[in-house]
GUNU-270087 format. One record per atom (N, C-alpha, C, CB): residue in three letters; x, y, z; residue number from 1; atom name. Coordinates in nm, 2 decimals. Glycine has a CB too. Example, Ala and Ser with C-alpha at 12.3 -4.5 7.8 and 13.67 -1.06 7.14 Angstrom:
// GUNU-270087
residu,c1,c2,c3,num,atome
ALA,1.32,-0.57,0.78,1,N
ALA,1.23,-0.45,0.78,1,CA
ALA,1.32,-0.33,0.78,1,C
ALA,1.13,-0.45,0.90,1,CB
SER,1.28,-0.22,0.71,2,N
SER,1.37,-0.11,0.71,2,CA
SER,1.29,0.00,0.79,2,C
SER,1.41,-0.06,0.57,2,CB
END
This chain:
// GUNU-270087
residu,c1,c2,c3,num,atome
UNK,2.35,-3.55,3.04,1,N
UNK,2.40,-3.56,2.92,1,CA
UNK,2.45,-3.45,2.83,1,C
UNK,2.31,-3.61,2.85,1,CB
UNK,2.44,-3.43,2.68,2,N
UNK,2.51,-3.37,2.66,2,CA
UNK,2.41,-3.24,2.60,2,C
UNK,2.62,-3.44,2.59,2,CB
UNK,2.47,-3.06,2.63,3,N
UNK,2.37,-2.98,2.55,3,CA
UNK,2.54,-2.88,2.46,3,C
UNK,2.21,-2.85,2.69,3,CB
UNK,2.42,-2.79,2.39,4,N
UNK,2.48,-2.70,2.34,4,CA
UNK,2.39,-2.57,2.27,4,C
UNK,2.55,-2.77,2.24,4,CB
UNK,2.43,-2.48,2.30,5,N
UNK,2.30,-2.31,2.28,5,CA
UNK,2.43,-2.27,2.13,5,C
UNK,2.30,-2.11,2.50,5,CB
UNK,2.39,-2.18,2.06,6,N
UNK,2.41,-2.10,1.95,6,CA
UNK,2.31,-1.95,2.02,6,C
UNK,2.36,-2.19,1.79,6,CB
UNK,2.40,-1.80,1.95,7,N
UNK,2.25,-1.77,2.00,7,CA
UNK,2.29,-1.62,1.82,7,C
UNK,2.21,-1.67,2.27,7,CB
UNK,2.21,-1.60,1.79,8,N
UNK,2.15,-1.53,1.63,8,CA
UNK,2.10,-1.44,1.73,8,C
UNK,2.01,-1.61,1.49,8,CB
UNK,2.13,-1.28,1.60,9,N
UNK,2.12,-1.21,1.59,9,CA
UNK,1.94,-1.21,1.49,9,C
UNK,2.26,-1.17,1.56,9,CB
UNK,1.91,-1.11,1.48,10,N
UNK,1.80,-1.14,1.38,10,CA
UNK,1.74,-1.01,1.42,10,C
UNK,1.70,-1.28,1.39,10,CB
UNK,1.74,-0.94,1.30,11,N
UNK,1.72,-0.79,1.26,11,CA
UNK,1.55,-0.78,1.19,11,C
UNK,1.85,-0.74,1.13,11,CB
UNK,1.48,-0.69,1.26,12,N
UNK,1.40,-0.68,1.17,12,CA
UNK,1.30,-0.56,1.17,12,C
UNK,1.34,-0.78,1.18,12,CB
UNK,1.32,-0.56,1.00,13,N
UNK,1.38,-0.49,0.93,13,CA
UNK,1.16,-0.48,0.95,13,C
UNK,1.51,-0.54,0.78,13,CB
UNK,1.10,-0.28,0.97,14,N
UNK,0.95,-0.29,0.94,14,CA
UNK,0.93,-0.24,0.78,14,C
UNK,0.86,-0.20,1.05,14,CB
UNK,0.81,-0.35,0.76,15,N
UNK,0.74,-0.26,0.60,15,CA
UNK,0.75,-0.12,0.62,15,C
UNK,0.56,-0.28,0.57,15,CB
UNK,0.78,-0.04,0.48,16,N
UNK,0.75,0.07,0.46,16,CA
UNK,0.64,0.12,0.48,16,C
UNK,0.77,0.08,0.37,16,CB
UNK,0.58,0.24,0.49,17,N
UNK,0.54,0.29,0.51,17,CA
UNK,0.43,0.36,0.35,17,C
UNK,0.63,0.33,0.60,17,CB
UNK,0.43,0.31,0.26,18,N
UNK,0.40,0.47,0.17,18,CA
UNK,0.31,0.51,0.13,18,C
UNK,0.44,0.50,0.07,18,CB
UNK,0.28,0.65,0.05,19,N
UNK,0.21,0.78,0.05,19,CA
UNK,0.18,0.81,0.00,19,C
UNK,0.23,0.86,0.07,19,CB
UNK,0.03,0.89,-0.06,20,N
UNK,0.07,0.89,-0.27,20,CA
UNK,0.04,1.07,-0.21,20,C
UNK,-0.11,0.77,-0.47,20,CB
UNK,0.08,1.17,-0.27,21,N
UNK,0.00,1.32,-0.28,21,CA
UNK,0.00,1.31,-0.39,21,C
UNK,0.06,1.46,-0.22,21,CB
UNK,-0.12,1.44,-0.42,22,N
UNK,-0.14,1.41,-0.55,22,CA
UNK,-0.27,1.49,-0.52,22,C
UNK,-0.14,1.24,-0.61,22,CB
UNK,-0.32,1.57,-0.66,23,N
UNK,-0.45,1.52,-0.57,23,CA
UNK,-0.58,1.48,-0.66,23,C
UNK,-0.51,1.63,-0.46,23,CB
UNK,-0.69,1.37,-0.54,24,N
UNK,-0.71,1.19,-0.54,24,CA
UNK,-0.89,1.30,-0.65,24,C
UNK,-0.73,1.05,-0.27,24,CB
UNK,-0.89,1.41,-0.67,25,N
UNK,-1.04,1.46,-0.76,25,CA
UNK,-0.99,1.49,-0.88,25,C
UNK,-1.11,1.61,-0.72,25,CB
UNK,-1.03,1.45,-1.03,26,N
UNK,-1.07,1.48,-1.12,26,CA
UNK,-1.17,1.49,-1.16,26,C
UNK,-1.04,1.45,-1.16,26,CB
UNK,-1.14,1.64,-1.31,27,N
UNK,-1.24,1.64,-1.40,27,CA
UNK,-1.26,1.51,-1.52,27,C
UNK,-1.21,1.76,-1.45,27,CB
UNK,-1.33,1.50,-1.58,28,N
UNK,-1.36,1.42,-1.69,28,CA
UNK,-1.25,1.48,-1.75,28,C
UNK,-1.50,1.41,-1.76,28,CB
UNK,-1.15,1.41,-1.88,29,N
UNK,-1.07,1.43,-1.93,29,CA
UNK,-1.01,1.50,-1.84,29,C
UNK,-1.10,1.46,-2.04,29,CB
UNK,-0.94,1.47,-1.79,30,N
UNK,-0.85,1.56,-1.72,30,CA
UNK,-0.71,1.48,-1.66,30,C
UNK,-0.94,1.64,-1.59,30,CB
UNK,-0.61,1.45,-1.54,31,N
UNK,-0.52,1.42,-1.49,31,CA
UNK,-0.50,1.49,-1.43,31,C
UNK,-0.46,1.39,-1.54,31,CB
UNK,-0.42,1.41,-1.30,32,N
UNK,-0.30,1.42,-1.23,32,CA
UNK,-0.23,1.35,-1.20,32,C
UNK,-0.30,1.46,-1.14,32,CB
UNK,-0.08,1.42,-1.11,33,N
UNK,-0.03,1.42,-1.10,33,CA
UNK,0.06,1.35,-0.96,33,C
UNK,-0.05,1.49,-1.14,33,CB
UNK,0.05,1.18,-0.97,34,N
UNK,0.08,1.19,-0.84,34,CA
UNK,0.25,1.15,-0.72,34,C
UNK,-0.03,1.11,-0.80,34,CB
UNK,0.22,1.10,-0.68,35,N
UNK,0.40,1.12,-0.60,35,CA
UNK,0.39,0.98,-0.50,35,C
UNK,0.43,1.31,-0.46,35,CB
UNK,0.53,0.89,-0.51,36,N
UNK,0.47,0.82,-0.47,36,CA
UNK,0.62,0.82,-0.37,36,C
UNK,0.40,0.72,-0.56,36,CB
UNK,0.62,0.84,-0.19,37,N
UNK,0.72,0.85,-0.12,37,CA
UNK,0.72,0.77,0.00,37,C
UNK,0.73,0.95,-0.10,37,CB
UNK,0.81,0.65,0.10,38,N
UNK,0.81,0.59,0.21,38,CA
UNK,0.88,0.41,0.19,38,C
UNK,0.64,0.61,0.24,38,CB
UNK,0.98,0.44,0.04,39,N
UNK,0.97,0.31,-0.04,39,CA
UNK,1.19,0.37,-0.13,39,C
UNK,0.75,0.32,-0.21,39,CB
UNK,1.21,0.21,-0.18,40,N
UNK,1.29,0.27,-0.24,40,CA
UNK,1.23,0.29,-0.43,40,C
UNK,1.43,0.19,-0.21,40,CB
UNK,1.13,0.17,-0.41,41,N
UNK,1.09,0.14,-0.58,41,CA
UNK,0.99,0.13,-0.59,41,C
UNK,1.13,0.04,-0.65,41,CB
UNK,0.88,0.12,-0.66,42,N
UNK,0.71,0.18,-0.62,42,CA
UNK,0.67,0.13,-0.77,42,C
UNK,0.66,0.39,-0.57,42,CB
UNK,0.52,-0.01,-0.77,43,N
UNK,0.41,-0.05,-0.86,43,CA
UNK,0.31,0.02,-0.77,43,C
UNK,0.39,-0.22,-0.89,43,CB
UNK,0.26,0.12,-0.93,44,N
UNK,0.12,0.09,-0.92,44,CA
UNK,0.04,0.04,-1.04,44,C
UNK,0.05,0.20,-0.88,44,CB
UNK,-0.02,0.01,-0.95,45,N
UNK,-0.18,-0.17,-1.07,45,CA
UNK,-0.34,-0.06,-0.99,45,C
UNK,-0.17,-0.53,-0.92,45,CB
UNK,-0.44,-0.07,-1.07,46,N
UNK,-0.39,-0.11,-1.21,46,CA
UNK,-0.32,-0.02,-1.29,46,C
UNK,-0.49,-0.15,-1.29,46,CB
UNK,-0.27,-0.07,-1.49,47,N
UNK,-0.22,-0.01,-1.50,47,CA
UNK,-0.32,0.07,-1.59,47,C
UNK,-0.11,-0.04,-1.52,47,CB
UNK,-0.47,0.10,-1.55,48,N
UNK,-0.51,0.14,-1.71,48,CA
UNK,-0.57,0.35,-1.60,48,C
UNK,-0.74,-0.02,-1.82,48,CB
UNK,-0.51,0.39,-1.73,49,N
UNK,-0.52,0.49,-1.72,49,CA
UNK,-0.37,0.58,-1.64,49,C
UNK,-0.64,0.48,-1.66,49,CB
UNK,-0.34,0.53,-1.63,50,N
UNK,-0.14,0.51,-1.62,50,CA
UNK,-0.10,0.59,-1.62,50,C
UNK,-0.05,0.46,-1.70,50,CB
UNK,0.05,0.67,-1.64,51,N
UNK,0.12,0.69,-1.76,51,CA
UNK,0.24,0.65,-1.75,51,C
UNK,0.12,0.81,-1.79,51,CB
UNK,0.27,0.53,-1.66,52,N
UNK,0.33,0.47,-1.60,52,CA
UNK,0.34,0.35,-1.49,52,C
UNK,0.37,0.53,-1.59,52,CB
UNK,0.37,0.21,-1.51,53,N
UNK,0.31,0.14,-1.41,53,CA
UNK,0.42,0.10,-1.22,53,C
UNK,0.27,-0.02,-1.51,53,CB
UNK,0.50,0.25,-1.32,54,N
UNK,0.64,0.23,-1.22,54,CA
UNK,0.69,0.35,-1.21,54,C
UNK,0.78,0.14,-1.27,54,CB
UNK,0.75,0.39,-1.05,55,N
UNK,0.85,0.54,-1.03,55,CA
UNK,0.78,0.56,-0.96,55,C
UNK,0.87,0.67,-1.13,55,CB
UNK,0.89,0.70,-0.94,56,N
UNK,0.80,0.79,-0.84,56,CA
UNK,0.66,0.87,-0.79,56,C
UNK,0.83,0.86,-0.84,56,CB
UNK,0.71,0.89,-0.94,57,N
UNK,0.62,1.01,-1.01,57,CA
UNK,0.53,0.89,-1.20,57,C
UNK,0.80,1.20,-1.07,57,CB
UNK,0.36,0.96,-1.16,58,N
UNK,0.23,0.89,-1.24,58,CA
UNK,0.20,1.01,-1.25,58,C
UNK,0.10,0.78,-1.17,58,CB
UNK,0.12,1.00,-1.40,59,N
UNK,0.03,1.10,-1.39,59,CA
UNK,-0.08,1.00,-1.41,59,C
UNK,0.05,1.23,-1.49,59,CB
UNK,-0.18,1.05,-1.37,60,N
UNK,-0.27,0.93,-1.35,60,CA
UNK,-0.43,1.04,-1.45,60,C
UNK,-0.30,0.88,-1.11,60,CB
UNK,-0.48,0.95,-1.57,61,N
UNK,-0.59,0.95,-1.62,61,CA
UNK,-0.72,0.88,-1.62,61,C
UNK,-0.56,0.95,-1.71,61,CB
UNK,-0.74,0.85,-1.57,62,N
UNK,-0.85,0.75,-1.61,62,CA
UNK,-0.98,0.81,-1.64,62,C
UNK,-0.87,0.64,-1.49,62,CB
UNK,-1.07,0.74,-1.76,63,N
UNK,-1.23,0.79,-1.77,63,CA
UNK,-1.28,0.75,-1.68,63,C
UNK,-1.32,0.74,-1.88,63,CB
UNK,-1.35,0.67,-1.59,64,N
UNK,-1.39,0.64,-1.47,64,CA
UNK,-1.30,0.69,-1.30,64,C
UNK,-1.40,0.49,-1.50,64,CB
UNK,-1.45,0.67,-1.25,65,N
UNK,-1.34,0.65,-1.07,65,CA
UNK,-1.29,0.52,-1.16,65,C
UNK,-1.44,0.62,-0.84,65,CB
UNK,-1.15,0.55,-1.01,66,N
UNK,-1.09,0.38,-1.04,66,CA
UNK,-0.99,0.40,-0.90,66,C
UNK,-0.98,0.34,-1.24,66,CB
UNK,-1.01,0.23,-0.86,67,N
UNK,-0.92,0.27,-0.72,67,CA
UNK,-0.76,0.23,-0.72,67,C
UNK,-0.98,0.19,-0.59,67,CB
UNK,-0.68,0.28,-0.73,68,N
UNK,-0.55,0.18,-0.70,68,CA
UNK,-0.45,0.17,-0.59,68,C
UNK,-0.48,0.20,-0.80,68,CB
UNK,-0.42,0.03,-0.65,69,N
UNK,-0.27,0.08,-0.53,69,CA
UNK,-0.18,0.11,-0.57,69,C
UNK,-0.20,-0.01,-0.43,69,CB
UNK,-0.09,0.18,-0.46,70,N
UNK,0.06,0.15,-0.45,70,CA
UNK,0.15,0.06,-0.38,70,C
UNK,0.09,0.25,-0.41,70,CB
UNK,0.20,-0.03,-0.38,71,N
UNK,0.35,-0.10,-0.37,71,CA
UNK,0.40,-0.02,-0.38,71,C
UNK,0.40,-0.19,-0.45,71,CB
UNK,0.48,-0.03,-0.28,72,N
UNK,0.68,-0.01,-0.19,72,CA
UNK,0.75,-0.08,-0.17,72,C
UNK,0.71,0.02,-0.06,72,CB
UNK,0.83,-0.08,-0.22,73,N
UNK,0.93,-0.18,-0.12,73,CA
UNK,1.09,-0.10,-0.13,73,C
UNK,0.94,-0.39,-0.22,73,CB
UNK,1.10,-0.18,0.00,74,N
UNK,1.28,-0.10,0.05,74,CA
UNK,1.32,-0.26,0.11,74,C
UNK,1.30,0.09,0.23,74,CB
UNK,1.42,-0.25,0.05,75,N
UNK,1.54,-0.44,0.00,75,CA
UNK,1.42,-0.52,-0.02,75,C
UNK,1.67,-0.55,0.17,75,CB
UNK,1.39,-0.63,0.10,76,N
UNK,1.33,-0.74,0.14,76,CA
UNK,1.16,-0.69,0.12,76,C
UNK,1.38,-0.78,0.30,76,CB
UNK,1.11,-0.62,0.19,77,N
UNK,1.01,-0.53,0.27,77,CA
UNK,0.92,-0.48,0.16,77,C
UNK,1.07,-0.41,0.35,77,CB
UNK,0.76,-0.47,0.17,78,N
UNK,0.70,-0.40,0.08,78,CA
UNK,0.60,-0.31,0.19,78,C
UNK,0.63,-0.49,-0.04,78,CB
UNK,0.51,-0.24,0.15,79,N
UNK,0.45,-0.19,0.22,79,CA
UNK,0.32,-0.13,0.15,79,C
UNK,0.53,-0.12,0.29,79,CB
UNK,0.18,-0.16,0.12,80,N
UNK,0.14,-0.04,0.01,80,CA
UNK,0.02,0.03,0.09,80,C
UNK,0.07,-0.10,-0.17,80,CB
UNK,-0.02,0.13,-0.01,81,N
UNK,-0.16,0.21,-0.04,81,CA
UNK,-0.21,0.20,-0.10,81,C
UNK,-0.18,0.31,-0.05,81,CB
UNK,-0.38,0.26,-0.12,82,N
UNK,-0.46,0.17,-0.14,82,CA
UNK,-0.55,0.31,-0.20,82,C
UNK,-0.49,0.05,-0.02,82,CB
UNK,-0.54,0.37,-0.28,83,N
UNK,-0.63,0.50,-0.32,83,CA
UNK,-0.72,0.50,-0.40,83,C
UNK,-0.58,0.60,-0.37,83,CB
UNK,-0.84,0.59,-0.42,84,N
UNK,-0.94,0.58,-0.51,84,CA
UNK,-0.89,0.75,-0.56,84,C
UNK,-1.12,0.53,-0.43,84,CB
UNK,-0.90,0.72,-0.66,85,N
UNK,-0.89,0.88,-0.85,85,CA
UNK,-1.02,0.89,-0.85,85,C
UNK,-0.83,0.83,-1.07,85,CB
UNK,-1.10,0.99,-0.80,86,N
UNK,-1.23,1.05,-0.80,86,CA
UNK,-1.26,1.09,-1.02,86,C
UNK,-1.20,1.24,-0.65,86,CB
UNK,-1.32,1.02,-1.08,87,N
UNK,-1.37,1.12,-1.18,87,CA
UNK,-1.50,1.22,-1.15,87,C
UNK,-1.40,1.02,-1.32,87,CB
UNK,-1.48,1.38,-1.18,88,N
UNK,-1.60,1.41,-1.23,88,CA
UNK,-1.67,1.50,-1.33,88,C
UNK,-1.63,1.43,-1.15,88,CB
UNK,-1.74,1.44,-1.33,89,N
UNK,-1.84,1.46,-1.48,89,CA
UNK,-1.87,1.66,-1.48,89,C
UNK,-2.06,1.33,-1.45,89,CB
UNK,-1.79,1.69,-1.59,90,N
UNK,-1.78,1.81,-1.68,90,CA
UNK,-1.90,1.89,-1.62,90,C
UNK,-1.79,1.77,-1.86,90,CB
UNK,-1.90,2.01,-1.62,91,N
UNK,-2.08,2.02,-1.61,91,CA
UNK,-2.15,2.04,-1.81,91,C
UNK,-2.14,2.23,-1.49,91,CB
UNK,-2.24,2.05,-1.76,92,N
UNK,-2.37,2.10,-1.90,92,CA
UNK,-2.39,2.25,-1.84,92,C
UNK,-2.58,1.99,-1.92,92,CB
UNK,-2.27,2.31,-1.96,93,N
UNK,-2.34,2.49,-1.96,93,CA
UNK,-2.51,2.46,-2.05,93,C
UNK,-2.20,2.64,-2.10,93,CB
UNK,-2.55,2.58,-2.01,94,N
UNK,-2.67,2.61,-2.08,94,CA
UNK,-2.63,2.75,-2.13,94,C
UNK,-2.80,2.60,-1.99,94,CB
UNK,-2.64,2.79,-2.24,95,N
UNK,-2.67,2.97,-2.32,95,CA
UNK,-2.81,3.00,-2.32,95,C
UNK,-2.63,2.98,-2.52,95,CB
UNK,-2.92,3.08,-2.26,96,N
UNK,-3.05,3.09,-2.34,96,CA
UNK,-2.98,3.27,-2.32,96,C
UNK,-3.24,3.02,-2.26,96,CB
UNK,-3.12,3.37,-2.41,97,N
UNK,-3.19,3.27,-2.55,97,CA
UNK,-3.16,3.25,-2.63,97,C
UNK,-3.27,3.28,-2.61,97,CB
UNK,-3.21,3.15,-2.66,98,N
UNK,-3.13,3.11,-2.85,98,CA
UNK,-3.16,3.25,-2.95,98,C
UNK,-3.24,2.94,-2.95,98,CB
UNK,-3.12,3.32,-2.95,99,N
UNK,-3.16,3.44,-3.03,99,CA
UNK,-3.12,3.50,-3.12,99,C
UNK,-3.17,3.53,-2.98,99,CB
UNK,-3.13,3.54,-3.21,100,N
UNK,-3.06,3.56,-3.38,100,CA
UNK,-3.09,3.78,-3.35,100,C
UNK,-3.23,3.44,-3.58,100,CB
UNK,-2.91,3.81,-3.33,101,N
UNK,-2.90,3.93,-3.35,101,CA
UNK,-2.90,4.04,-3.48,101,C
UNK,-2.82,3.94,-3.31,101,CB
UNK,-2.85,4.11,-3.52,102,N
UNK,-2.82,4.23,-3.74,102,CA
UNK,-2.66,4.26,-3.64,102,C
UNK,-3.00,4.52,-3.81,102,CB
UNK,-2.59,4.26,-3.70,103,N
UNK,-2.45,4.24,-3.69,103,CA
UNK,-2.51,4.45,-3.64,103,C
UNK,-2.32,4.16,-3.87,103,CB
UNK,-2.37,4.43,-3.56,104,N
UNK,-2.34,4.60,-3.50,104,CA
UNK,-2.46,4.56,-3.34,104,C
UNK,-2.44,4.78,-3.65,104,CB
UNK,-2.55,4.49,-3.34,105,N
UNK,-2.65,4.43,-3.22,105,CA
UNK,-2.59,4.46,-3.12,105,C
UNK,-2.69,4.28,-3.21,105,CB
UNK,-2.73,4.38,-3.06,106,N
UNK,-2.71,4.32,-2.92,106,CA
UNK,-2.75,4.28,-2.85,106,C
UNK,-2.69,4.35,-2.85,106,CB
UNK,-2.71,4.17,-2.73,107,N
UNK,-2.84,4.08,-2.65,107,CA
UNK,-2.74,4.02,-2.54,107,C
UNK,-2.94,3.94,-2.76,107,CB
UNK,-2.89,4.04,-2.45,108,N
UNK,-2.83,4.00,-2.33,108,CA
UNK,-2.80,3.77,-2.32,108,C
UNK,-2.97,4.09,-2.18,108,CB
UNK,-2.74,3.72,-2.26,109,N
UNK,-2.68,3.56,-2.26,109,CA
UNK,-2.69,3.58,-2.15,109,C
UNK,-2.54,3.51,-2.32,109,CB
UNK,-2.77,3.45,-2.06,110,N
UNK,-2.77,3.40,-1.94,110,CA
UNK,-2.68,3.29,-1.98,110,C
UNK,-2.90,3.38,-1.88,110,CB
UNK,-2.56,3.26,-1.89,111,N
UNK,-2.47,3.09,-1.87,111,CA
UNK,-2.52,3.05,-1.74,111,C
UNK,-2.27,3.09,-1.85,111,CB
UNK,-2.55,2.92,-1.82,112,N
UNK,-2.60,2.84,-1.64,112,CA
UNK,-2.48,2.69,-1.71,112,C
UNK,-2.87,2.77,-1.58,112,CB
UNK,-2.53,2.67,-1.52,113,N
UNK,-2.52,2.46,-1.59,113,CA
UNK,-2.41,2.41,-1.48,113,C
UNK,-2.42,2.40,-1.82,113,CB
UNK,-2.28,2.56,-1.43,114,N
UNK,-2.22,2.49,-1.35,114,CA
UNK,-2.18,2.62,-1.18,114,C
UNK,-2.09,2.43,-1.46,114,CB
UNK,-2.16,2.58,-1.10,115,N
UNK,-2.11,2.66,-0.99,115,CA
UNK,-1.98,2.75,-1.02,115,C
UNK,-2.08,2.56,-0.88,115,CB
END
């Protein structure tokens, strides 16, 4: 019988290893600059609290602790990094005692509530 063969080279491109840098812990009402690396282009999701959903650099200012996904693309390949931005409550400041002083007088106040 008849037979034939063909040889084809196949290039296997690895998925990019996507990384996030920046502070992942913020105070309530604050924000943090996050930077992506490891790929050619990026998509950030969900959009809640983000200054942009694309690009290398975004600012995250969520009001609550939020889990984000960063997807990086290099050609036809993609990789993901899942990370959390933790939102910490502001401390409740207390000043005591509640006192009244006359002009030119002084009082000793104690401040507490933060470390």
